[in-house]
C-alpha positions in Angstrom: -121.3 55.4 170.7 -123.6 56.4 173.5 -121.8 54.1 175.9 -118.5 55.7 175.0 -119.9 59.2 175.5 -121.1 58.3 178.9 -117.9 56.5 180.0 -115.3 58.9 178.7 -117.2 62.2 179.2 -117.3 63.4 175.6 -118.8 62.6 172.2 -116.7 60.4 169.9 -115.4 62.1 166.7 -115.7 60.1 163.5 -112.5 59.3 161.8 -109.6 56.8 161.9 -107.8 56.6 165.2 -106.0 53.9 167.2 -109.0 53.9 169.6 -111.9 56.3 170.2 -111.1 59.9 169.2 -113.1 62.1 171.6 -114.2 65.7 171.2 -111.4 68.2 171.4 -111.1 70.5 174.4 -111.9 74.2 174.0 -109.4 77.0 174.3 -106.2 74.9 174.4 -103.1 77.0 173.9 -100.6 75.3 176.2 -100.1 71.5 176.4 -97.8 69.7 178.8 -96.8 66.1 178.0 -95.3 64.0 180.8 -92.8 61.4 179.5 -89.8 60.4 181.6 -87.4 57.5 180.9 -84.7 57.1 178.2 -84.2 57.8 174.6 -86.6 55.2 173.3 -89.3 56.2 175.7 -89.3 59.7 174.2 -89.3 58.4 170.6 -92.4 56.3 171.4 -94.2 59.5 172.4 -93.3 61.5 169.3 -96.3 60.3 167.2 -98.8 61.3 170.0 -97.2 64.7 170.3 -97.4 65.2 166.5 -101.0 64.3 166.7 -101.6 66.8 169.5 -99.8 69.5 167.6 -102.0 68.9 164.6 -105.2 68.8 166.6 -104.2 72.1 168.4 -102.1 73.9 165.8 -101.9 77.1 167.8 -100.8 75.4 171.0 -97.3 75.2 172.5 -96.3 71.6 173.3 -94.1 71.4 176.4 -92.3 68.1 177.1 -91.7 67.3 180.8 -88.8 65.0 180.3 -85.2 64.1 181.1 -81.7 65.5 180.0 -81.4 63.0 177.2 -84.8 64.0 175.9 -83.7 67.7 175.9 -80.6 66.8 174.0 -82.6 64.9 171.3 -85.1 67.7 170.9 -82.2 70.2 170.4 -80.6 67.9 167.8 -83.7 67.2 165.7 -86.8 68.8 164.3 -89.8 67.6 166.2 -93.3 68.6 167.3 -92.0 69.7 170.7 -91.7 73.4 171.3 -89.9 73.3 174.6 -88.5 70.9 177.2 -88.8 71.3 181.0 -86.6 69.0 183.0 -88.3 66.8 185.5 -87.2 66.8 189.1 -86.3 63.6 190.7 -89.5 61.9 191.8 -90.4 58.3 192.6 -91.8 56.5 189.6 -91.3 59.5 187.3 -87.5 60.3 187.3 -85.4 58.0 189.5 -83.1 59.7 191.9 -83.0 61.3 195.4 -86.1 63.4 195.9 -85.9 66.9 197.2 -89.3 68.0 198.5 -88.4 71.7 198.2 -87.3 71.2 194.6 -90.5 69.3 193.8 -92.6 72.2 195.4 -90.7 74.7 193.3 -91.2 72.7 190.1 -94.9 72.4 190.6 -95.2 76.1 191.5 -93.5 77.0 188.3 -95.6 74.6 186.2 -98.9 76.0 187.7 -97.7 79.4 186.7 -97.6 78.2 183.1 -101.4 77.7 183.3 -101.5 74.6 181.1 -104.8 74.0 179.4 -104.1 70.3 178.8 -101.7 67.9 180.5 -101.2 64.5 178.9 -99.7 61.5 180.8 -97.7 59.1 178.6 -95.5 57.7 181.4 -96.7 54.2 182.4 -99.8 53.1 184.2 -100.2 56.2 186.4 -99.5 54.9 189.9 -96.9 57.7 190.3 -97.3 59.7 187.1 -101.0 60.5 187.5 -100.7 62.2 190.9 -97.6 64.0 189.5 -99.7 65.2 186.5 -102.5 66.4 188.7 -100.2 68.6 190.6 -99.5 70.6 187.4 -102.9 72.2 187.8 -103.9 71.9 184.2 -107.6 72.6 183.2 -107.8 69.2 181.5 -106.0 65.9 182.1 -105.7 62.8 179.9 -103.6 59.6 180.3 -103.3 55.9 180.9 -104.4 54.3 184.2 -104.1 51.0 186.0 -106.9 50.0 188.3 -105.1 51.3 191.4 -103.9 54.6 189.9 -105.5 58.0 190.4 -108.0 58.9 187.8 -107.7 61.7 185.3 -110.4 63.5 183.4 -110.1 61.0 180.6 -108.2 57.8 181.0 -107.1 54.9 178.8 -106.8 51.5 180.5 -103.1 50.5 180.8 -102.3 46.9 179.8 -98.6 46.1 179.6 -98.6 44.3 176.2 -99.5 47.1 173.8 -97.3 48.7 171.1 -96.0 51.8 172.9 -96.4 54.4 170.1 -99.9 53.1 169.5 -100.6 53.3 173.3 -99.6 56.9 173.3 -101.7 57.6 170.2 -104.7 56.1 171.9 -104.2 58.6 174.7 -103.9 61.4 172.2 -107.2 60.3 170.7 -108.8 60.7 174.1 -107.5 64.3 173.9 -109.2 64.8 170.6 -106.2 64.2 168.3 -106.3 62.0 165.2 -103.0 60.2 164.3 -100.6 62.0 161.9 -98.1 59.1 161.9 -98.1 55.7 163.5 -94.4 55.8 164.2 -92.0 58.6 165.0 -90.5 60.8 162.3 -87.5 63.0 163.0 -85.0 64.9 161.0 -81.6 66.1 162.0 -81.4 69.8 162.9 -78.0 70.0 161.3 -75.2 67.6 160.0 -72.3 68.5 162.4 -70.7 66.2 164.9 -69.6 63.3 162.8 -66.6 61.5 164.4 -63.3 61.9 162.7 -62.8 59.5 159.7 -66.5 58.8 159.1 -67.1 61.5 156.5 -64.3 60.1 154.4 -66.0 56.7 153.8 -68.5 57.8 151.2 -67.3 55.0 148.9 -68.4 52.4 151.5 -71.8 51.7 153.0 -71.7 52.5 156.7 -73.1 49.9 159.1 -73.6 51.0 162.7 -73.9 48.4 165.5 -75.4 49.1 168.9 -74.8 46.2 171.3 -76.2 47.8 174.4 -79.6 47.7 176.1 -80.7 49.0 179.5 -81.9 45.4 180.4 -78.9 43.1 179.9 -81.3 40.3 179.0 -82.1 42.1 175.8 -78.5 42.1 174.6 -77.3 39.9 171.8 -74.0 38.4 172.9 -70.8 40.4 172.0 -69.3 37.5 170.1 -72.4 37.5 167.8 -71.9 41.2 167.1 -68.2 40.6 166.4 -69.0 37.8 164.0 -71.6 40.1 162.2 -69.0 43.0 162.1 -66.5 40.7 160.4 -69.0 39.6 157.8 -70.1 43.2 157.1 -66.4 44.3 156.8 -65.8 41.4 154.3 -68.7 42.8 152.3 -66.8 46.1 152.0 -68.8 48.0 154.6 -67.3 50.4 157.1 -68.5 49.2 160.5 -68.9 51.5 163.6 -69.9 50.3 167.0 -71.7 52.9 169.2 -72.8 53.2 172.8 -72.7 55.5 175.7 -69.9 55.7 178.2 -71.2 52.8 180.2 -71.1 50.6 177.0 -67.5 51.6 176.0 -66.0 48.3 177.3 -68.6 46.2 175.6 -68.0 48.0 172.3 -64.2 47.7 172.6 -64.6 44.0 173.3 -66.5 43.6 170.0 -63.8 45.5 168.1 -61.1 43.4 169.7 -62.9 40.2 168.9 -63.4 41.3 165.3 -59.8 42.3 164.8 -60.3 44.4 161.6 -59.2 47.9 160.7 -62.6 48.4 159.0 -64.3 48.1 162.4 -64.1 50.8 165.0 -65.8 52.0 168.2 -67.0 55.5 169.0 -68.8 54.4 172.1 -68.7 57.2 174.7 -67.4 59.7 172.2 -70.6 61.1 170.7 -73.0 63.8 172.0 -76.6 63.6 170.9 -76.0 65.7 167.8 -73.1 63.5 166.8 -75.2 60.4 167.3 -78.0 61.8 165.2 -75.6 62.8 162.5 -73.9 59.4 162.4 -77.2 57.5 162.3 -78.5 59.7 159.6 -75.4 58.9 157.5 -75.7 55.1 157.9 -76.8 52.6 155.4 -78.1 50.2 158.1 -78.2 50.2 161.9 -78.2 46.9 163.8 -79.2 46.9 167.4 -81.1 45.4 170.3 -84.4 46.8 171.5 -82.7 50.1 172.5 -82.8 53.8 172.1 -80.3 54.2 169.2 -82.1 51.6 167.1 -85.5 53.4 167.7 -83.8 56.7 166.9 -82.4 55.3 163.6 -85.8 54.2 162.6 -87.3 57.6 163.4 -84.6 59.2 161.2 -85.7 57.0 158.3 -82.6 54.8 158.4 -83.0 51.0 157.6 -82.6 48.9 160.8 -82.2 45.3 161.8 -83.5 44.7 165.3 -82.8 41.8 167.7 -85.8 41.5 170.0 -87.2 39.2 172.6 -90.7 38.3 171.4 -92.4 40.2 174.2 -90.6 43.4 173.3 -91.6 43.1 169.6 -95.2 43.6 170.8 -94.3 46.8 172.7 -91.5 48.2 170.6 -91.0 46.5 167.3 -91.1 48.4 164.0 -94.5 48.1 162.3 -93.2 47.7 158.7 -90.7 45.3 157.2 -89.5 46.9 154.0 -86.9 49.0 155.8 -86.9 47.4 159.3 -86.3 43.7 159.9 -87.0 42.1 163.2 -85.4 38.9 164.5 -87.3 37.7 167.5 -86.3 35.2 170.2 -89.1 33.1 171.5 -87.5 32.3 174.9 -90.2 32.4 177.6 -88.2 31.3 180.7 -85.0 32.4 182.3 -82.1 30.2 181.0 -80.8 29.9 184.5 -83.7 29.5 186.9 -86.6 28.8 184.5 -88.9 31.5 185.8 -91.5 32.7 183.4 -90.1 35.9 181.8 -93.4 36.8 180.0 -94.8 38.1 183.3 -93.4 41.6 183.7 -93.5 44.5 186.1 -96.0 44.2 188.9 -97.4 40.8 187.6 -94.4 38.8 188.9 -91.0 39.4 190.5 -88.0 39.6 188.2 -85.4 36.9 188.8 -81.8 38.1 189.6 -80.3 36.6 186.4 -79.1 38.7 183.4 -78.7 35.8 180.9 -79.5 37.0 177.4 -82.9 35.8 176.2 -81.9 36.7 172.6 -78.7 34.6 172.3 -80.5 32.1 170.0 -80.9 34.6 167.2 -78.5 33.5 164.4 -75.7 35.7 162.9 -76.3 34.4 159.3 -79.9 35.5 159.3 -79.1 39.0 160.7 -76.3 39.4 158.1 -78.5 38.5 155.2 -80.9 41.3 156.2 -78.0 43.7 156.6 -76.8 42.9 153.1 -80.2 43.2 151.6 -80.9 46.6 153.2 -77.4 47.9 152.5 -77.8 47.0 148.8 -81.2 48.7 148.7 -79.6 51.8 150.3 -76.7 51.7 147.9 -79.0 51.4 144.9 -81.1 54.4 146.0 -77.9 56.4 147.0 -79.1 56.9 150.5 -75.7 56.3 152.1 -73.8 58.5 149.6 -72.9 62.0 150.4 
């Protein structure tokens, strides 16, 4: 305990946390949380923000995030009080930087007089200097050896479960965990695509075949085979995705060739996606934002993961969330070691799926099991 006190600059509070839970800061009424990235990245940060909100119940939590984050916060009930959109900045929000826009953003943020700024965006090479420019009284976050230091920092090692990593950071800000994984509820039930609301007699199975990294994608023909099997079970099957995934979703529907299988890829706003997922009996997806969102909404999921991604992003429990992991460790084309990630090794140029070996039969068995459980409990009924 004495060593922790000396190293981290505060006494350790007794209780159950992911790591050390240090003393809370005094006089915290405004908290900024930096978390860029996509939908899943925000969901990984929700438990940490819930912990901060519980530790500082009178404080306002401001998320510094992206447009997709703002849309999700508006469509759900969450611990976030407000969202401020990040400007384009290297390593924080990809895009063409505008120095004047950055200066204006930081001037506005300093006017907010944040008491605590929390960095949940990677190892800190870019995000820690960004956080420091906010001018908060206290700063906490993750840090690689070459990143700028904050007042309290957690060592950043790539292979760590992302929600637990964020909770460890929250612990350094004095916050004990409230939940180990994200919990969200829909703000309302509007936005269901036409025809979905009339399928109450059938369990709804939602498939998301996309993923930002194409190597994490289960092949389209496997999704089509699964869709056919689910339709044969009497399920209504809907394929989802954003506009960039519309062609992929339509290919699956074409391969399946069943009236019980349709695509709404590119048709849903965030409220519609939340409503659709909340209405589902089971969601099947790769390691991607919609699957993580379904889990946060309390919907049973079947996830298709590369083994390394299970460590960082897999569901912790198995009663409602099944994981099928591929143990491929080398690129199918060039043989490079794919377990070395980010700065530890260059990424090869190939996008071959590293989860193609996951079998359809095993995934289908889990879908049937979870759908039957949902039907028994009435979860998918109106």
